[in-house]
Every structure is written in structure tokens, then in C-alpha cells.
N, CA, C and O atoms as a printed pandas DataFrame, in Angstrom:
     atom_number atom_name residue_name chain_id  residue_number  x_coord  y_coord  z_coord
0              1         N          MET        A               1   51.505   79.663  113.264
1              2        CA          MET        A               1   50.994   78.603  112.423
2              3         C          MET        A               1   50.655   77.405  113.313
3              4         O          MET        A               1   51.554   76.838  113.934
4              5         N          PRO        A               2   49.402   77.012  113.390
5              6        CA          PRO        A               2   49.035   75.873  114.218
6              7         C          PRO        A               2   49.729   74.601  113.753
7              8         O          PRO        A               2   49.671   74.249  112.575
8              9         N          GLY        A               3   50.383   73.917  114.677
9             10        CA          GLY        A               3   51.015   72.641  114.360
10            11         C          GLY        A               3   52.265   72.745  113.523
11            12         O          GLY        A               3   52.868   71.720  113.208
12            13         N          GLY        A               4   52.680   73.943  113.147
13            14        CA          GLY        A               4   53.865   74.077  112.311
14            15         C          GLY        A               4   54.866   75.014  112.940
15            16         O          GLY        A               4   54.656   75.542  114.031
16            17         N          SER        A               5   55.934   75.204  112.246
17            18        CA          SER        A               5   56.955   76.107  112.760
18            19         C          SER        A               5   56.680   77.528  112.265
19            20         O          SER        A               5   55.984   77.736  111.271
20            21         N          THR        A               6   57.229   78.470  112.967
21            22        CA          THR        A               6   57.112   79.864  112.576
22            23         C          THR        A               6   58.303   80.202  111.686
23            24         O          THR        A               6   59.443   79.959  112.080
24            25         N          PRO        A               7   58.070   80.756  110.494
25            26        CA          PRO        A               7   59.191   81.110  109.626
26            27         C          PRO        A               7   60.125   82.112  110.310
27            28         O          PRO        A               7   59.684   82.973  111.072
28            29         N          THR        A               8   61.405   81.983  110.025
29            30        CA          THR        A               8   62.425   82.865  110.587
30            31         C          THR        A               8   63.132   83.578  109.455
31            32         O          THR        A               8   63.544   82.946  108.483
32            33         N          THR        A               9   63.278   84.900  109.571
33            34        CA          THR        A               9   64.012   85.673  108.569
34            35         C          THR        A               9   65.292   86.207  109.201
35            36         O          THR        A               9   65.272   86.813  110.272
36            37         N          THR        A              10   66.404   85.967  108.512
37            38        CA          THR        A              10   67.708   86.451  108.956
38            39         C          THR        A              10   68.310   87.289  107.841
39            40         O          THR        A              10   68.294   86.890  106.676
40            41         N          ARG        A              11   68.836   88.445  108.196
41            42        CA          ARG        A              11   69.481   89.326  107.221
42            43         C          ARG        A              11   70.990   89.078  107.231
43            44         O          ARG        A              11   71.618   89.012  108.288
44            45         N          TYR        A              12   71.550   88.944  106.037
45            46        CA          TYR        A              12   72.990   88.789  105.850
46            47         C          TYR        A              12   73.473   89.976  105.023
47            48         O          TYR        A              12   73.192   90.063  103.827
48            49         N          GLU        A              13   74.192   90.880  105.660
49            50        CA          GLU        A              13   74.719   92.075  104.989
50            51         C          GLU        A              13   75.893   91.686  104.091
51            52         O          GLU        A              13   76.726   90.868  104.482
52            53         N          ALA        A              14   75.966   92.260  102.901
53            54        CA          ALA        A              14   77.018   91.925  101.938
54            55         C          ALA        A              14   78.404   92.378  102.383
55            56         O          ALA        A              14   79.413   91.848  101.919
56            57         N          GLU        A              15   78.450   93.361  103.285
57            58        CA          GLU        A              15   79.733   93.914  103.699
58            59         C          GLU        A              15   80.276   93.282  104.980
59            60         O          GLU        A              15   81.355   93.649  105.445
60            61         N          THR        A              16   79.532   92.332  105.552
61            62        CA          THR        A              16   79.892   91.779  106.846
62            63         C          THR        A              16   80.175   90.286  106.747
63            64         O          THR        A              16   79.399   89.542  106.148
64            65         N          ALA        A              17   81.286   89.847  107.333
65            66        CA          ALA        A              17   81.603   88.418  107.362
66            67         C          ALA        A              17   80.475   87.686  108.072
67            68         O          ALA        A              17   79.951   88.194  109.064
68            69         N          PRO        A              18   80.086   86.513  107.595
69            70        CA          PRO        A              18   80.821   85.660  106.695
70            71         C          PRO        A              18   80.570   85.896  105.206
71            72         O          PRO        A              18   80.960   85.061  104.390
72            73         N          ALA        A              19   79.933   87.004  104.824
73            74        CA          ALA        A              19   79.774   87.318  103.400
74            75         C          ALA        A              19   81.143   87.641  102.813
75            76         O          ALA        A              19   82.026   88.146  103.507
76            77         N          VAL        A              20   81.307   87.344  101.522
77            78        CA          VAL        A              20   82.554   87.636  100.808
78            79         C          VAL        A              20   82.188   88.364   99.523
79            80         O          VAL        A              20   81.299   87.932   98.789
80            81         N          CYS        A              21   82.871   89.464   99.257
81            82        CA          CYS        A              21   82.639   90.263   98.055
82            83         C          CYS        A              21   83.920   90.283   97.224
83            84         O          CYS        A              21   84.963   90.741   97.691
84            85         N          THR        A              22   83.835   89.782   95.983
85            86        CA          THR        A              22   84.967   89.901   95.070
86            87         C          THR        A              22   84.840   91.271   94.417
87            88         O          THR        A              22   84.216   91.422   93.367
88            89         N          GLY        A              23   85.430   92.240   95.045
89            90        CA          GLY        A              23   85.321   93.636   94.636
90            91         C          GLY        A              23   85.630   94.491   95.836
91            92         O          GLY        A              23   86.554   94.194   96.594
92            93         N          THR        A              24   84.864   95.557   96.018
93            94        CA          THR        A              24   85.086   96.462   97.141
94            95         C          THR        A              24   83.801   96.628   97.946
95            96         O          THR        A              24   82.697   96.455   97.430
96            97         N          ILE        A              25   83.970   96.963   99.203
97            98        CA          ILE        A              25   82.841   97.347  100.037
98            99         C          ILE        A              25   82.790   98.863   99.983
99           100         O          ILE        A              25   83.718   99.541  100.424
100          101         N          ASP        A              26   81.704   99.388   99.444
101          102        CA          ASP        A              26   81.580  100.830   99.229
102          103         C          ASP        A              26   80.430  101.400  100.045
103          104         O          ASP        A              26   79.575  100.668  100.544
104          105         N          SER        A              27   80.429  102.722  100.168
105          106        CA          SER        A              27   79.338  103.420  100.864
106          107         C          SER        A              27   79.055  104.768  100.196
107          108         O          SER        A              27   78.572  105.697  100.842
108          109         N          ASN        A              28   79.359  104.866   98.905
109          110        CA          ASN        A              28   79.247  106.142   98.202
110          111         C          ASN        A              28   77.868  106.413   97.607
111          112         O          ASN        A              28   77.650  107.501   97.073
112          113         N          TYR        A              29   76.934  105.474   97.678
113          114        CA          TYR        A              29   75.573  105.702   97.198
114          115         C          TYR        A              29   74.613  105.555   98.361
115          116         O          TYR        A              29   74.720  104.605   99.136
116          117         N          ALA        A              30   73.681  106.480   98.491
117          118        CA          ALA        A              30   72.755  106.512   99.626
118          119         C          ALA        A              30   71.764  105.362   99.596
119          120         O          ALA        A              30   71.548  104.726   98.565
120          121         N          GLY        A              31   71.167  105.113  100.754
121          122        CA          GLY        A              31   70.041  104.200  100.857
122          123         C          GLY        A              31   70.375  102.768  101.208
123          124         O          GLY        A              31   69.463  101.950  101.326
124          125         N          TYR        A              32   71.637  102.426  101.379
125          126        CA          TYR        A              32   72.001  101.051  101.701
126          127         C          TYR        A              32   71.741  100.769  103.175
127          128         O          TYR        A              32   71.585  101.686  103.981
128          129         N          SER        A              33   71.697   99.505  103.503
129          130        CA          SER        A              33   71.526   99.051  104.883
130          131         C          SER        A              33   72.909   98.749  105.456
131          132         O          SER        A              33   73.851   98.497  104.704
132          133         N          GLY        A              34   73.032   98.773  106.754
133          134        CA          GLY        A              34   74.314   98.430  107.372
134          135         C          GLY        A              34   75.357   99.508  107.140
135          136         O          GLY        A              34   75.042  100.698  107.151
136          137         N          THR        A              35   76.605   99.088  106.929
137          138        CA          THR        A              35   77.713  100.034  106.785
138          139         C          THR        A              35   78.196  100.199  105.353
139          140         O          THR        A              35   79.104  100.991  105.101
140          141         N          GLY        A              36   77.610   99.468  104.409
141          142        CA          GLY        A              36   78.032   99.579  103.017
142          143         C          GLY        A              36   77.376   98.515  102.173
143          144         O          GLY        A              36   76.388   97.901  102.574
144          145         N          PHE        A              37   77.942   98.302  100.989
145          146        CA          PHE        A              37   77.404   97.329  100.047
146          147         C          PHE        A              37   78.550   96.742   99.234
147          148         O          PHE        A              37   79.650   97.295   99.205
148          149         N          CYS        A              38   78.287   95.621   98.577
149          150        CA          CYS        A              38   79.274   94.959   97.731
150          151         C          CYS        A              38   79.211   95.548   96.324
151          152         O          CYS        A              38   78.187   95.468   95.646
152          153         N          ASN        A              39   80.316   96.137   95.904
153          154        CA          ASN        A              39   80.474   96.624   94.536
154          155         C          ASN        A              39   81.422   95.640   93.869
155          156         O          ASN        A              39   82.642   95.789   93.937
156          157         N          GLY        A              40   80.850   94.642   93.229
157          158        CA          GLY        A              40   81.644   93.559   92.647
158          159         C          GLY        A              40   82.469   94.000   91.459
159          160         O          GLY        A              40   82.136   94.962   90.768
160          161         N          ASN        A              41   83.565   93.270   91.234
161          162        CA          ASN        A              41   84.395   93.522   90.058
162          163         C          ASN        A              41   83.589   93.266   88.795
163          164         O          ASN        A              41   82.739   92.375   88.759
164          165         N          SER        A              42   83.858   94.046   87.766
165          166        CA          SER        A              42   83.164   93.881   86.476
166          167         C          SER        A              42   83.873   92.803   85.676
167          168         O          SER        A              42   84.703   93.090   84.813
168          169         N          ALA        A              43   83.529   91.554   85.978
169          170        CA          ALA        A              43   84.156   90.421   85.304
170          171         C          ALA        A              43   83.308   89.180   85.519
171          172         O          ALA        A              43   82.674   89.019   86.562
172          173         N          VAL        A              44   83.303   88.299   84.516
173          174        CA          VAL        A              44   82.657   87.003   84.676
174          175         C          VAL        A              44   83.411   86.267   85.781
175          176         O          VAL        A              44   84.641   86.262   85.791
176          177         N          GLY        A              45   82.696   85.656   86.697
177          178        CA          GLY        A              45   83.331   84.884   87.764
178          179         C          GLY        A              45   83.565   85.657   89.047
179          180         O          GLY        A              45   83.722   85.051   90.107
180          181         N          ALA        A              46   83.592   86.998   88.979
181          182        CA          ALA        A              46   83.670   87.775   90.226
182          183         C          ALA        A              46   82.360   87.520   90.952
183          184         O          ALA        A              46   81.299   87.534   90.329
184          185         N          ASP        A              47   82.413   87.290   92.245
185          186        CA          ASP        A              47   81.174   86.874   92.899
186          187         C          ASP        A              47   80.955   87.546   94.242
187          188         O          ASP        A              47   81.820   88.239   94.778
188          189         N          ALA        A              48   79.765   87.310   94.755
189          190        CA          ALA        A              48   79.410   87.658   96.129
190          191         C          ALA        A              48   78.886   86.374   96.747
191          192         O          ALA        A              48   78.059   85.682   96.155
192          193         N          ARG        A              49   79.375   86.058   97.951
193          194        CA          ARG        A              49   78.995   84.821   98.625
194          195         C          ARG        A              49   78.448   85.121  100.010
195          196         O          ARG        A              49   78.946   85.982  100.734
196          197         N          PHE        A              50   77.408   84.378  100.347
197          198        CA          PHE        A              50   76.793   84.485  101.662
198          199         C          PHE        A              50   76.757   83.092  102.274
199          200         O          PHE        A              50   76.308   82.144  101.629
200          201         N          THR        A              51   77.219   82.958  103.495
201          202        CA          THR        A              51   77.077   81.715  104.234
202          203         C          THR        A              51   75.867   81.887  105.134
203          204         O          THR        A              51   75.851   82.742  106.020
204          205         N          VAL        A              52   74.853   81.065  104.898
205          206        CA          VAL        A              52   73.605   81.180  105.650
206          207         C          VAL        A              52   73.314   79.873  106.375
207          208         O          VAL        A              52   73.726   78.798  105.939
208          209         N          ASN        A              53   72.609   79.982  107.468
209          210        CA          ASN        A              53   72.277   78.807  108.266
210          211         C          ASN        A              53   70.782   78.551  108.231
211          212         O          ASN        A              53   69.974   79.480  108.240
212          213         N          ALA        A              54   70.433   77.285  108.192
213          214        CA          ALA        A              54   69.028   76.874  108.240
214          215         C          ALA        A              54   68.886   75.834  109.345
215          216         O          ALA        A              54   69.677   74.893  109.418
216          217         N          ALA        A              55   67.897   75.996  110.193
217          218        CA          ALA        A              55   67.673   75.048  111.286
218          219         C          ALA        A              55   67.272   73.677  110.751
219          220         O          ALA        A              55   67.644   72.645  111.309
220          221         N          THR        A              56   66.500   73.685  109.649
221          222        CA          THR        A              56   66.075   72.436  109.026
222          223         C          THR        A              56   66.215   72.564  107.518
223          224         O          THR        A              56   66.227   73.670  106.977
224          225         N          ALA        A              57   66.319   71.445  106.856
225          226        CA          ALA        A              57   66.364   71.445  105.390
226          227         C          ALA        A              57   64.990   71.810  104.850
227          228         O          ALA        A              57   63.964   71.502  105.458
228          229         N          GLY        A              58   64.986   72.472  103.699
229          230        CA          GLY        A              58   63.709   72.807  103.084
230          231         C          GLY        A              58   63.826   74.020  102.188
231          232         O          GLY        A              58   64.921   74.510  101.910
232          233         N          THR        A              59   62.679   74.493  101.742
233          234        CA          THR        A              59   62.617   75.631  100.835
234          235         C          THR        A              59   62.744   76.930  101.622
235          236         O          THR        A              59   62.064   77.135  102.627
236          237         N          ALA        A              60   63.620   77.794  101.149
237          238        CA          ALA        A              60   63.828   79.104  101.765
238          239         C          ALA        A              60   63.527   80.177  100.729
239          240         O          ALA        A              60   63.669   79.958   99.526
240          241         N          THR        A              61   63.113   81.332  101.213
241          242        CA          THR        A              61   62.896   82.488  100.340
242          243         C          THR        A              61   64.055   83.441  100.520
243          244         O          THR        A              61   64.400   83.816  101.640
244          245         N          LEU        A              62   64.661   83.835   99.392
245          246        CA          LEU        A              62   65.741   84.815   99.387
246          247         C          LEU        A              62   65.205   86.129   98.859
247          248         O          LEU        A              62   64.510   86.156   97.844
248          249         N          ARG        A              63   65.522   87.220   99.539
249          250        CA          ARG        A              63   65.208   88.552   99.051
250          251         C          ARG        A              63   66.532   89.299   98.954
251          252         O          ARG        A              63   67.099   89.721   99.961
252          253         N          LEU        A              64   67.012   89.453   97.730
253          254        CA          LEU        A              64   68.290   90.117   97.470
254          255         C          LEU        A              64   68.044   91.583   97.163
255          256         O          LEU        A              64   67.295   91.914   96.244
256          257         N          ARG        A              65   68.669   92.454   97.928
257          258        CA          ARG        A              65   68.529   93.898   97.704
258          259         C          ARG        A              65   69.718   94.353   96.869
259          260         O          ARG        A              65   70.870   94.072   97.200
260          261         N          PHE        A              66   69.421   95.066   95.773
261          262        CA          PHE        A              66   70.455   95.437   94.817
262          263         C          PHE        A              66   70.176   96.796   94.205
263          264         O          PHE        A              66   69.059   97.308   94.276
264          265         N          ALA        A              67   71.199   97.370   93.606
265          266        CA          ALA        A              67   71.062   98.593   92.812
266          267         C          ALA        A              67   71.824   98.390   91.511
267          268         O          ALA        A              67   72.942   97.875   91.508
268          269         N          ASN        A              68   71.214   98.797   90.415
269          270        CA          ASN        A              68   71.851   98.722   89.102
270          271         C          ASN        A              68   71.577  100.047   88.401
271          272         O          ASN        A              68   70.487  100.261   87.870
272          273         N          GLY        A              69   72.555  100.921   88.402
273          274        CA          GLY        A              69   72.381  102.272   87.877
274          275         C          GLY        A              69   72.481  102.409   86.375
275          276         O          GLY        A              69   72.454  103.525   85.857
276          277         N          VAL        A              70   72.596  101.300   85.661
277          278        CA          VAL        A              70   72.611  101.348   84.197
278          279         C          VAL        A              70   71.332  100.694   83.685
279          280         O          VAL        A              70   70.657   99.974   84.421
280          281         N          SER        A              71   71.002  100.949   82.417
281          282        CA          SER        A              71   69.748  100.418   81.885
282          283         C          SER        A              71   69.827   98.934   81.549
283          284         O          SER        A              71   68.808   98.244   81.572
284          285         N          ALA        A              72   71.016   98.433   81.237
285          286        CA          ALA        A              72   71.167   97.021   80.869
286          287         C          ALA        A              72   71.085   96.135   82.110
287          288         O          ALA        A              72   71.694   96.427   83.140
288          289         N          ALA        A              73   70.329   95.058   81.995
289          290        CA          ALA        A              73   70.236   94.099   83.093
290          291         C          ALA        A              73   71.586   93.413   83.301
291          292         O          ALA        A              73   72.387   93.295   82.374
292          293         N          ARG        A              74   71.818   92.972   84.513
293          294        CA          ARG        A              74   73.050   92.266   84.864
294          295         C          ARG        A              74   72.670   90.865   85.358
295          296         O          ARG        A              74   72.298   90.696   86.520
296          297         N          PRO        A              75   72.764   89.863   84.479
297          298        CA          PRO        A              75   72.413   88.496   84.874
298          299         C          PRO        A              75   73.528   87.851   85.696
299          300         O          PRO        A              75   74.702   88.202   85.581
300          301         N          ALA        A              76   73.121   86.905   86.519
301          302        CA          ALA        A              76   74.083   86.198   87.359
302          303         C          ALA        A              76   73.612   84.771   87.576
303          304         O          ALA        A              76   72.415   84.486   87.543
304          305         N          SER        A              77   74.554   83.891   87.794
305          306        CA          SER        A              77   74.206   82.533   88.218
306          307         C          SER        A              77   73.977   82.566   89.716
307          308         O          SER        A              77   74.786   83.116   90.463
308          309         N          LEU        A              78   72.872   81.976   90.157
309          310        CA          LEU        A              78   72.613   81.790   91.578
310          311         C          LEU        A              78   73.025   80.364   91.891
311          312         O          LEU        A              78   72.411   79.408   91.418
312          313         N          ILE        A              79   74.070   80.233   92.693
313          314        CA          ILE        A              79   74.670   78.936   92.982
314          315         C          ILE        A              79   74.465   78.644   94.465
315          316         O          ILE        A              79   74.918   79.401   95.324
316          317         N          VAL        A              80   73.783   77.549   94.753
317          318        CA          VAL        A              80   73.516   77.158   96.136
318          319         C          VAL        A              80   74.243   75.851   96.409
319          320         O          VAL        A              80   73.989   74.833   95.765
320          321         N          ASN        A              81   75.144   75.897   97.370
321          322        CA          ASN        A              81   75.921   74.714   97.755
322          323         C          ASN        A              81   76.585   74.052   96.550
323          324         O          ASN        A              81   76.625   72.825   96.453
324          325         N          GLY        A              82   77.107   74.868   95.633
325          326        CA          GLY        A              82   77.871   74.374   94.494
326          327         C          GLY        A              82   77.072   74.079   93.236
327          328         O          GLY        A              82   77.663   73.772   92.200
328          329         N          SER        A              83   75.755   74.160   93.291
329          330        CA          SER        A              83   74.917   73.869   92.118
330          331         C          SER        A              83   74.176   75.119   91.666
331          332         O          SER        A              83   73.547   75.808   92.468
332          333         N          THR        A              84   74.261   75.404   90.359
333          334        CA          THR        A              84   73.518   76.534   89.808
334          335         C          THR        A              84   72.036   76.179   89.813
335          336         O          THR        A              84   71.632   75.173   89.229
336          337         N          VAL        A              85   71.233   77.001   90.470
337          338        CA          VAL        A              85   69.803   76.716   90.587
338          339         C          VAL        A              85   68.951   77.613   89.700
339          340         O          VAL        A              85   67.808   77.274   89.393
340          341         N          ARG        A              86   69.494   78.752   89.287
341          342        CA          ARG        A              86   68.799   79.641   88.335
342          343         C          ARG        A              86   69.740   80.751   87.926
343          344         O          ARG        A              86   70.840   80.895   88.459
344          345         N          THR        A              87   69.273   81.541   86.952
345          346        CA          THR        A              87   70.056   82.683   86.468
346          347         C          THR        A              87   69.166   83.922   86.494
347          348         O          THR        A              87   68.565   84.281   85.481
348          349         N          PRO        A              88   69.083   84.572   87.652
349          350        CA          PRO        A              88   68.263   85.779   87.733
350          351         C          PRO        A              88   68.909   86.934   86.977
351          352         O          PRO        A              88   70.130   86.997   86.833
352          353         N          SER        A              89   68.081   87.833   86.505
353          354        CA          SER        A              89   68.544   89.029   85.823
354          355         C          SER        A              89   68.211   90.227   86.698
355          356         O          SER        A              89   67.063   90.415   87.100
356          357         N          PHE        A              90   69.211   91.023   86.986
357          358        CA          PHE        A              90   69.027   92.192   87.837
358          359         C          PHE        A              90   68.875   93.417   86.944
359          360         O          PHE        A              90   69.851   93.963   86.431
360          361         N          GLU        A              91   67.624   93.831   86.775
361          362        CA          GLU        A              91   67.286   94.930   85.872
362          363         C          GLU        A              91   67.807   96.254   86.407
363          364         O          GLU        A              91   68.139   96.377   87.586
364          365         N          GLY        A              92   67.875   97.237   85.528
365          366        CA          GLY        A              92   68.271   98.578   85.937
366          367         C          GLY        A              92   67.275   99.145   86.936
367          368         O          GLY        A              92   66.066   98.966   86.789
368          369         N          THR        A              93   67.789   99.833   87.958
369          370        CA          THR        A              93   66.924  100.437   88.969
370          371         C          THR        A              93   66.807  101.948   88.781
371          372         O          THR        A              93   66.117  102.614   89.553
372          373         N          GLY        A              94   67.472  102.493   87.766
373          374        CA          GLY        A              94   67.364  103.922   87.468
374          375         C          GLY        A              94   68.499  104.760   88.005
375          376         O          GLY        A              94   68.811  105.813   87.448
376          377         N          ALA        A              95   69.127  104.308   89.090
377          378        CA          ALA        A              95   70.265  105.019   89.685
378          379         C          ALA        A              95   70.963  104.062   90.639
379          380         O          ALA        A              95   70.355  103.110   91.129
380          381         N          TRP        A              96   72.241  104.317   90.901
381          382        CA          TRP        A              96   72.984  103.469   91.840
382          383         C          TRP        A              96   72.490  103.643   93.275
383          384         O          TRP        A              96   72.769  102.805   94.133
384          385         N          SER        A              97   71.758  104.725   93.538
385          386        CA          SER        A              97   71.208  104.939   94.880
386          387         C          SER        A              97   69.736  104.530   94.977
387          388         O          SER        A              97   69.087  104.785   95.991
388          389         N          THR        A              98   69.211  103.897   93.929
389          390        CA          THR        A              98   67.848  103.377   93.942
390          391         C          THR        A              98   67.922  101.865   94.079
391          392         O          THR        A              98   68.454  101.178   93.206
392          393         N          TRP        A              99   67.393  101.357   95.169
393          394        CA          TRP        A              99   67.524   99.948   95.508
394          395         C          TRP        A              99   66.262   99.183   95.161
395          396         O          TRP        A              99   65.150   99.660   95.391
396          397         N          GLY        A             100   66.438   97.999   94.608
397          398        CA          GLY        A             100   65.336   97.100   94.289
398          399         C          GLY        A             100   65.526   95.785   95.018
399          400         O          GLY        A             100   66.550   95.566   95.665
400          401         N          THR        A             101   64.535   94.909   94.912
401          402        CA          THR        A             101   64.603   93.606   95.561
402          403         C          THR        A             101   64.232   92.522   94.564
403          404         O          THR        A             101   63.260   92.659   93.819
404          405         N          LYS        A             102   64.991   91.466   94.550
405          406        CA          LYS        A             102   64.719   90.285   93.728
406          407         C          LYS        A             102   64.414   89.147   94.694
407          408         O          LYS        A             102   65.228   88.838   95.564
408          409         N          THR        A             103   63.229   88.514   94.545
409          410        CA          THR        A             103   62.807   87.439   95.442
410          411         C          THR        A             103   62.823   86.112   94.701
411          412         O          THR        A             103   62.306   85.995   93.590
412          413         N          MET        A             104   63.432   85.105   95.342
413          414        CA          MET        A             104   63.537   83.767   94.758
414          415         C          MET        A             104   63.421   82.728   95.864
415          416         O          MET        A             104   63.673   83.023   97.032
416          417         N          THR        A             105   63.039   81.515   95.493
417          418        CA          THR        A             105   63.049   80.414   96.452
418          419         C          THR        A             105   64.143   79.425   96.058
419          420         O          THR        A             105   64.417   79.203   94.878
420          421         N          VAL        A             106   64.755   78.841   97.082
421          422        CA          VAL        A             106   65.813   77.852   96.873
422          423         C          VAL        A             106   65.685   76.770   97.937
423          424         O          VAL        A             106   65.074   76.986   98.983
424          425         N          ALA        A             107   66.259   75.619   97.666
425          426        CA          ALA        A             107   66.323   74.546   98.663
426          427         C          ALA        A             107   67.616   74.698   99.453
427          428         O          ALA        A             107   68.691   74.860   98.877
428          429         N          LEU        A             108   67.501   74.645  100.783
429          430        CA          LEU        A             108   68.675   74.711  101.649
430          431         C          LEU        A             108   68.797   73.422  102.448
431          432         O          LEU        A             108   67.805   72.753  102.736
432          433         N          ASN        A             109   70.032   73.090  102.800
433          434        CA          ASN        A             109   70.298   71.972  103.686
434          435         C          ASN        A             109   70.170   72.441  105.126
435          436         O          ASN        A             109   70.228   73.640  105.400
436          437         N          SER        A             110   70.001   71.521  106.024
437          438        CA          SER        A             110   70.057   71.844  107.437
438          439         C          SER        A             110   71.489   72.229  107.771
439          440         O          SER        A             110   72.429   71.546  107.364
440          441         N          GLY        A             111   71.660   73.327  108.515
441          442        CA          GLY        A             111   73.005   73.781  108.873
442          443         C          GLY        A             111   73.512   74.850  107.924
443          444         O          GLY        A             111   72.739   75.672  107.432
444          445         N          SER        A             112   74.807   74.838  107.670
445          446        CA          SER        A             112   75.456   75.875  106.870
446          447         C          SER        A             112   75.247   75.659  105.369
447          448         O          SER        A             112   75.344   74.536  104.874
448          449         N          ASN        A             113   74.961   76.745  104.660
449          450        CA          ASN        A             113   74.764   76.720  103.208
450          451         C          ASN        A             113   75.519   77.884  102.595
451          452         O          ASN        A             113   75.640   78.946  103.206
452          453         N          THR        A             114   76.025   77.682  101.388
453          454        CA          THR        A             114   76.688   78.763  100.663
454          455         C          THR        A             114   75.813   79.188   99.502
455          456         O          THR        A             114   75.435   78.379   98.654
456          457         N          ILE        A             115   75.496   80.481   99.480
457          458        CA          ILE        A             115   74.735   81.072   98.380
458          459         C          ILE        A             115   75.681   82.022   97.669
459          460         O          ILE        A             115   76.231   82.945   98.271
460          461         N          ARG        A             116   75.859   81.779   96.374
461          462        CA          ARG        A             116   76.820   82.569   95.612
462          463         C          ARG        A             116   76.144   83.161   94.396
463          464         O          ARG        A             116   75.375   82.482   93.715
464          465         N          LEU        A             117   76.425   84.419   94.119
465          466        CA          LEU        A             117   75.988   85.088   92.896
466          467         C          LEU        A             117   77.222   85.345   92.062
467          468         O          LEU        A             117   78.161   86.003   92.507
468          469         N          SER        A             118   77.214   84.824   90.854
469          470        CA          SER        A             118   78.359   84.960   89.958
470          471         C          SER        A             118   77.883   85.559   88.636
471          472         O          SER        A             118   77.031   84.970   87.970
472          473         N          PRO        A             119   78.417   86.721   88.244
473          474        CA          PRO        A             119   77.938   87.370   87.020
474          475         C          PRO        A             119   78.222   86.519   85.787
475          476         O          PRO        A             119   79.241   85.834   85.708
476          477         N          THR        A             120   77.307   86.576   84.831
477          478        CA          THR        A             120   77.480   85.815   83.589
478          479         C          THR        A             120   77.988   86.682   82.443
479          480         O          THR        A             120   78.226   86.179   81.345
480          481         N          THR        A             121   78.156   87.990   82.692
481          482        CA          THR        A             121   78.707   88.883   81.668
482          483         C          THR        A             121   79.828   89.714   82.285
483          484         O          THR        A             121   79.954   89.786   83.507
484          485         N          SER        A             122   80.632   90.334   81.441
485          486        CA          SER        A             122   81.754   91.147   81.922
486          487         C          SER        A             122   81.294   92.443   82.598
487          488         O          SER        A             122   82.116   93.149   83.183
488          489         N          ALA        A             123   79.999   92.770   82.530
489          490        CA          ALA        A             123   79.490   93.943   83.237
490          491         C          ALA        A             123   79.502   93.720   84.752
491          492         O          ALA        A             123   79.503   94.683   85.519
492          493         N          GLY        A             124   79.510   92.465   85.181
493          494        CA          GLY        A             124   79.548   92.135   86.602
494          495         C          GLY        A             124   78.182   92.133   87.240
495          496         O          GLY        A             124   77.155   92.167   86.562
496          497         N          LEU        A             125   78.189   92.091   88.563
497          498        CA          LEU        A             125   76.961   92.083   89.350
498          499         C          LEU        A             125   76.439   93.499   89.546
499          500         O          LEU        A             125   77.172   94.466   89.340
500          501         N          PRO        A             126   75.179   93.626   89.943
501          502        CA          PRO        A             126   74.731   94.923   90.448
502          503         C          PRO        A             126   75.385   95.129   91.815
503          504         O          PRO        A             126   76.013   94.211   92.342
504          505         N          ASN        A             127   75.247   96.314   92.390
505          506        CA          ASN        A             127   75.678   96.497   93.773
506          507         C          ASN        A             127   74.722   95.694   94.651
507          508         O          ASN        A             127   73.505   95.761   94.475
508          509         N          LEU        A             128   75.272   94.938   95.592
509          510        CA          LEU        A             128   74.460   94.098   96.469
510          511         C          LEU        A             128   74.516   94.625   97.892
511          512         O          LEU        A             128   75.594   94.833   98.450
512          513         N          ASP        A             129   73.341   94.840   98.471
513          514        CA          ASP        A             129   73.247   95.387   99.817
514          515         C          ASP        A             129   73.150   94.268  100.863
515          516         O          ASP        A             129   73.933   94.230  101.812
516          517         N          TYR        A             130   72.194   93.368  100.685
517          518        CA          TYR        A             130   72.011   92.264  101.627
518          519         C          TYR        A             130   71.126   91.200  101.015
519          520         O          TYR        A             130   70.524   91.399   99.959
520          521         N          VAL        A             131   71.057   90.065  101.695
521          522        CA          VAL        A             131   70.072   89.042  101.375
522          523         C          VAL        A             131   69.335   88.710  102.670
523          524         O          VAL        A             131   69.949   88.424  103.698
524          525         N          ASP        A             132   68.001   88.755  102.593
525          526        CA          ASP        A             132   67.159   88.288  103.681
526          527         C          ASP        A             132   66.783   86.847  103.342
527          528         O          ASP        A             132   66.317   86.565  102.238
528          529         N          VAL        A             133   66.988   85.940  104.293
529          530        CA          VAL        A             133   66.697   84.530  104.081
530          531         C          VAL        A             133   65.605   84.130  105.061
531          532         O          VAL        A             133   65.774   84.229  106.276
532          533         N          THR        A             134   64.468   83.670  104.506
533          534        CA          THR        A             134   63.360   83.207  105.336
534          535         C          THR        A             134   63.281   81.701  105.216
535          536         O          THR        A             134   63.108   81.153  104.128
536          537         N          THR        A             135   63.413   81.035  106.369
537          538        CA          THR        A             135   63.362   79.579  106.413
538          539         C          THR        A             135   62.163   79.150  107.236
539          540         O          THR        A             135   61.705   79.876  108.118
540          541         N          PRO        A             136   61.657   77.951  106.933
541          542        CA          PRO        A             136   60.480   77.460  107.674
542          543         C          PRO        A             136   60.812   77.140  109.126
543          544         O          PRO        A             136   59.935   76.719  109.881
């Protein structure tokens, strides 16, 4: 990009620190990246957290890879640095081994940021594989 910065994409695996999964790290369904995925507890408030870094403050693109093997969508609060910024719905993907991607934009601070997904129903979160974060 002439005169601008080149966007940087960093992958944060759900099973690797500094990510935190309120549930178990599983590897029983094919197609995941890394060594496993976050299988969150089926409860309101059970969450998955990612600590991500941004060189500068600004708008970032999140690409969350997930699987939802049931037909009912699993909504969650997307909480960035303590503030709920939206409530994405993770639709059924047809099988627990079929992975989809949900893309959203959020504002990040320069330095460390906490991105948290917290289910809004007792069904819990979908299985979460990773989040790719693209910053300017």
C-alpha cells in the first residue's frame, strides 16, 4: 500500500495459551487447525478468550473458525476489552467436523487486547478452532 502500512494477520489457536477455553480442548472431530479446538461448556457465561496484540490502535478484522454440528444457531456476546461490541450468531455447519468462518470488524487498542466470546444461551458456544486477526 503506497504511503500506508501493510496489514498483518496473526492466528491465535483456541487450544494454545494465551487463549483460555472454559471447557475442554478436544481433537475428536477432523479438520481443525493446530492440535485441537475449544469445546466450551454448555452454559451461559462459559467463554473462550483470546489475548491479541495490535501494533497500533484501529479497526481489526476477526475471522473466527467454528463448527456447530446442530441445526440451532449458537449466539454469543463478542466482548472486546470488557465491552460487548456485538452478538454474532454461529449457525449450524451441518456436522461437528464441518468448519465455517464468521468475519467481523472490531476496534482494538494499541498493545494487548482481550477478545472474549460468551454464549448467551445454555447451549453454549460452537466449537472454536482459531481466530485470525488482521490489523492495519
